[in-house]
C-alpha positions in Angstrom: -41.8 138.3 35.9 -41.9 141.3 33.2 -39.8 139.2 31.1 -42.4 136.3 31.4 -45.1 138.8 30.3 -43.2 139.9 27.4 -42.9 136.3 26.3 -46.4 135.7 26.7 -47.3 138.8 24.6 -45.1 137.9 21.8 -46.5 134.3 21.6 -50.0 135.8 21.6 -49.1 138.1 18.7 -47.7 135.2 16.9 -50.9 133.2 17.1 -52.9 136.3 16.3 -50.7 136.9 13.1 -51.0 133.2 12.4 -54.9 133.1 12.6 -55.5 136.6 10.8 -53.3 135.5 7.8 -50.8 138.3 8.1 -47.5 138.3 6.3 -45.3 135.4 6.9 -42.3 137.6 7.4 -43.9 139.2 10.4 -44.7 136.0 11.8 -41.1 134.9 11.5 -40.0 138.0 12.8 -42.1 137.7 16.1 -41.1 134.0 16.1 -37.3 135.2 16.2 -38.0 137.7 19.0 -39.7 135.0 21.0 -36.7 132.8 20.8 -34.6 135.5 21.8 -36.5 136.4 24.7 -36.7 132.6 25.9 -32.7 132.5 25.5 -32.4 135.7 27.5 -34.6 134.2 30.1 -32.5 131.1 30.4 -29.4 133.2 31.0 -30.9 135.4 33.4 -31.9 132.3 35.3 -28.6 130.8 35.1 -27.2 134.1 36.4 -29.5 134.1 39.4 -28.4 130.3 40.1 -24.9 131.3 40.1 -25.3 134.4 42.0 -27.0 132.5 44.8 -24.3 129.9 44.6 -21.7 132.8 45.2 -23.8 134.1 47.9 -23.7 130.7 49.8 -20.0 130.5 49.2 -19.3 133.8 50.5 -21.3 133.2 53.5 -19.3 130.0 54.2 -16.0 131.6 53.8 -17.0 134.5 56.1 -18.2 131.8 58.6 -14.8 130.1 58.5 -13.1 133.4 58.8 -15.0 134.4 61.8 -14.3 130.9 63.2 -10.5 131.4 62.8 -10.4 134.7 64.3 -12.3 133.4 67.3 -10.0 130.6 67.8 -7.0 132.8 67.2 -8.2 135.1 70.1 -8.8 132.2 72.5 -5.0 131.1 72.3 
């Protein structure tokens, strides 16, 4: 959520600078930062997705382990 707010702030600053006729170099710099933040957000989302996938896999393996132990105790 905080990253989304930073992206929004940068976007607003780009618009501000564009409207107020600021130096083009500053606008370019802000756009570059915006693109970096967007890329970071995409990577962060991918990490979260992979983390959730790993959690599901761990839960499945744990469940299978418990099942195998229970079956071996019954024998």
